[in-house]
C-alpha angles and dihedrals in degrees: 000000000000114000118196122230090244090056090048091054090052091051092050090047091053097049094088093053104034136045121245091255092051092050090049091053094043095055097027091234123140115265093239091057092049090053091050091053094048093046091050090054091051095049109141121254109254118260092239089064092060091044090055090044091056099038098045098071090042092051090044092054092045090050092047092049090048091049094048090050092049092055091042093239118187122338128339104234099183110138098235129035133187112269094184130252091061094302135130128212129183109266109267088218095052092104089069088075087069104029107054106144101061145024097271118116116173118222132214131220089261102238113179129206139180116281087218112042112233123228095248096044123122108199125194125180121202120200132184145080134296094309090056089045091055102246126208093017098042135170100020100029099054120119089240089065089055089053092047094050093046092050091049091052097043098040105032095164093053121086103240118208117177108174115191111190096168118136138197118263098008128121142188092308090064093047090050091048094049097040099085089055090049093051090052089062094065101242118197092205135006120207120196126192108168145122108095093095101052093113107035101019119102111301093005119139092256097035129123083229096054132142094183130264098300107115090196091057094045093049090047091053091048089052093049092046089069091069128083089219088066089052090051092051093046093047091048091053091048091049092049091047091050090060091065100032132083117253109287120235117229115257112263133190130048119310088250091057092049094046094055099051092169090298100154117187115196121212115269095004120134091260091051091050091046090060091050092049091048091055094044096050094043093047090048089054091044093053091044092055093047094046089048088062091043093235117153112246133185125196124205123216111231127254130195140171107283106163104039103033114080117203113282095216124021114194137154113286117188110252095010141081116246120282092244093053092051092047092052090051089049090054090049092052091047093051088051092052095250090134100162092053091042091054091053092048094047089054092048091050089054090049091053094048103115093206100075106206090126115064116249119241090256089072091061089045089056091049089054094044097049092039091057093042093052099034092246120156116245126205111206096220092165094055091045091053092047091051090053093049131087110268088003095279118115119230140134090332091081104007121074096200132344097323113344112103123231119238093276089050093050090050088051091054091048090050091049094051093043095050091047088053089050093049093049094047094246095131125100116295095191094091142008118262111273093209128047113254095244091057099044100084096050092046091048091053092048090052096039108136105235136126139208087249091057089051095049093045090052091051091049092050088055092047089051092048092050093048092067141052131329091026088047118040098205093089099166094050099046103036095076097099094173088066097042117115104223092187091060091044097050102024097207114203103179141029096271091049091051092046090051090051092053089051092050089051085058092237093128136023127252089252094051092047091056093043090051089050091050091051091048091058093041091057089052090050091242091141094170092060091040091056090045091061094041090051089053089056092047091049091050093048108031089183088078085066099189144354094283091051092048093049091048091050096047092044090054087050088053091237099123133052114225089209087075090061101077121173090255094053092043090051094051090048090053089048092053093053093045099251096137097172092057090042091055092046095051096038092048089054089052092043091055088059096042113019095171099056104120094204090054091049092048095049093044088052089051090052093052089047088055088054091048090241092138097167092060090041093052093048092052096045090051089054089049092054091048091052092045118005091191098049107144114264093352094118091047091052091049092053090049091052092047090052090053091047091052090051 
């Protein structure tokens, strides 16, 4: 019996309403034929179809990612990038993994390290937020730079590598995300100082870059953010949204003012507890990963300004007085010499502050708890700061704002971490210390690489921070940065002040600011200060190696004018760094053009003295005294030379 396709379709359509017997009777077709038609319609889809269905989107995404990488679409978000000369540096764009909704990209202090770790290298990684980075005195004022300098002084034959990859406005999610890449670089020690940004830092529960309190979701987003396909999707959504949205105004105000956005978090609320849980679970994972690789790690307890920072936001908290009331009582007790009670009240006022830029005490409790549980060393930074403060309560003496230390405070943190490393036996074992332990701190501070410009810029950053919300409540009036008069705000009264102001306005880079300062002093023949600023640049970027390397690099970058480098200046530079042959060569060239310049004669005499050519030195210093009998230190130098001649 031949059954048409139309009839078969009718039979299949009826199978859900009628039984097989009923269909057979309806169409007068044998039962066996009806069953064949129905079975044929229900034939299973072949397995290859499902395989293709699953593989196609995967292959499509892999292909798309490969294509986007081949055309260099978007940002490269690899953790490490080539810094030249066999060095790595953390990717300057890495912050875009965590800040995806705006134009903010946090920087680091740009520490470089060997791509292949050498046998005599001692490698320390520092992780955390802006306090670990050294704000507002970064890069030179960070506690990691204290540790680096002390290691260099104490272990001169060891290759010291202290790599600080801390960033502003990040929290434990960022540390957890970066940690696998850190562990791949064979660290000898890891130092962690973090916890202040758990609420408003990127991906925190109160952050402008938040995905809620689900750690699974946040970690999934962090994983996806590493791919260019994610950037393409996000950029496409932004472009589509822009077609229907009014023109966006550029963000204004300090980062701190933008992070807060009226996001109050009351003590012991669910949001407060979510931030605490976030830190605890992330830190537990962080310590687990580090311990799994058997790398020594040290945690620092957090410190903040208790005495001189009143609560930012004082609101009603169930079961408590307001933060402002408690703070005022704390001040009263302090003024009446009841310091123990004042300390307790200052801490409670900080706890009740509804704007959580300072970590609550529970964060330090978690550091203690997990440190004890995992056998991790803890440095009590808060107690150390209190001990170094008047009446044992930390305030503006060591803290520049609400929580960032001043330079003395950063050196204190560096000292605390270093001495804990020394006590635990974590320091280099390749050589014996070149300096006794009780002399190391003072020598490190004397040799600390830091300039007047760094100091002024740090002070200006603090002034800028305190000129905006939440330090100032009039948000609408003060957040219009385009209209702010920086001259009135900073009141510069000399060249370095003005240079610092230009840097704060972001018109020049940190490097250019220091190079401009160096050139300023060079043109005034203040070679000592010139070399001071050049040495800071060389210390920041070891790839420059020495003064000659730095000059060659900056000349190629068209950032210096060779006309500034006269034979006289070049000779005095060489004299300062002890290169007497070069000093004599350059100064003699200058002397031939101006044989009666007393400063030339004096410095040329110094150079010959350094070469132990006392006859030439004596002849030149006599000419100097003839040209200028009162030339500073000329007579003293002559007596020194005569003494050597007599011997």
